[in-house]
C-alpha positions as CSV (number, residue, x, y, z in Angstrom):
1,X,-28.7,3.6,-43.2
2,X,-25.5,2.0,-41.7
3,X,-26.0,1.1,-38.1
4,X,-24.5,3.5,-35.4
5,X,-21.3,3.1,-33.8
6,X,-21.8,2.6,-29.5
7,X,-20.1,4.7,-27.4
8,X,-19.1,3.4,-24.1
9,X,-18.1,6.1,-21.1
10,X,-16.8,3.7,-18.6
11,X,-16.2,5.5,-15.3
12,X,-13.9,4.5,-12.6
13,X,-13.4,5.8,-9.3
14,X,-10.9,3.9,-6.6
15,X,-11.9,4.4,-3.1
16,X,-9.4,5.0,-0.4
17,X,-8.4,2.2,1.7
18,X,-6.5,2.6,5.1
19,X,-6.3,-1.1,6.2
20,X,-5.2,-1.1,10.2
21,X,-4.0,-4.8,11.9
22,X,-1.5,-5.5,14.0
23,X,-0.3,-8.7,11.9
24,X,0.7,-8.4,9.1
25,X,-0.4,-11.4,7.3
26,X,-3.7,-10.3,7.6
27,X,-3.3,-6.6,5.9
28,X,-1.2,-8.7,3.5
29,X,-4.1,-10.8,2.4
30,X,-6.1,-7.9,2.5
31,X,-4.0,-5.7,0.6
32,X,-4.2,-8.8,-2.0
33,X,-7.8,-9.2,-2.3
34,X,-8.5,-5.3,-2.4
35,X,-5.2,-4.8,-5.5
36,X,-7.8,-6.4,-8.1
37,X,-10.7,-3.8,-7.4
38,X,-11.9,-0.8,-7.1
39,X,-10.4,-0.1,-4.2
40,X,-7.3,1.8,-3.4
41,X,-5.2,1.3,-0.4
42,X,-3.4,4.7,0.7
43,X,-2.0,3.4,3.9
44,X,-1.6,0.2,6.8
45,X,-1.4,0.5,10.1
46,X,0.2,-1.6,13.2
47,X,-1.5,0.0,16.1
48,X,-5.0,1.9,17.1
49,X,-2.2,5.1,17.4
50,X,-1.1,5.2,13.8
51,X,-4.6,3.9,12.6
52,X,-5.7,7.5,14.2
53,X,-2.5,9.7,12.5
54,X,-3.2,7.8,9.2
55,X,-7.4,8.5,8.9
56,X,-6.4,12.3,10.0
57,X,-3.5,12.8,7.7
58,X,-5.0,11.0,4.5
59,X,-9.0,11.4,5.0
60,X,-10.1,7.6,3.5
61,X,-13.2,7.1,2.2
62,X,-13.4,3.5,4.0
63,X,-11.0,1.8,7.3
64,X,-10.9,-1.8,7.7
65,X,-10.2,-2.3,12.1
66,X,-9.7,-5.1,13.2
67,X,-11.6,-5.4,16.3
68,X,-9.2,-6.0,19.0
69,X,-6.6,-3.7,18.3
70,X,-3.3,-3.0,20.7
71,X,-3.4,0.9,20.9
């Protein structure tokens, strides 16, 4: 009997992410870390108000928010 071929199926699902931070360098750093993973950044925002609007509109699965953020 011959050896059975091994079949593997890899399911990858991207997690949608919204990054909210008033420092562009911090947002760029987070984007850099997340780009090579299963995360997909759908938007960035620089204020709390922009972040809320983007979250309502885009419905990301994950939101990364700076703790001290201007409105």
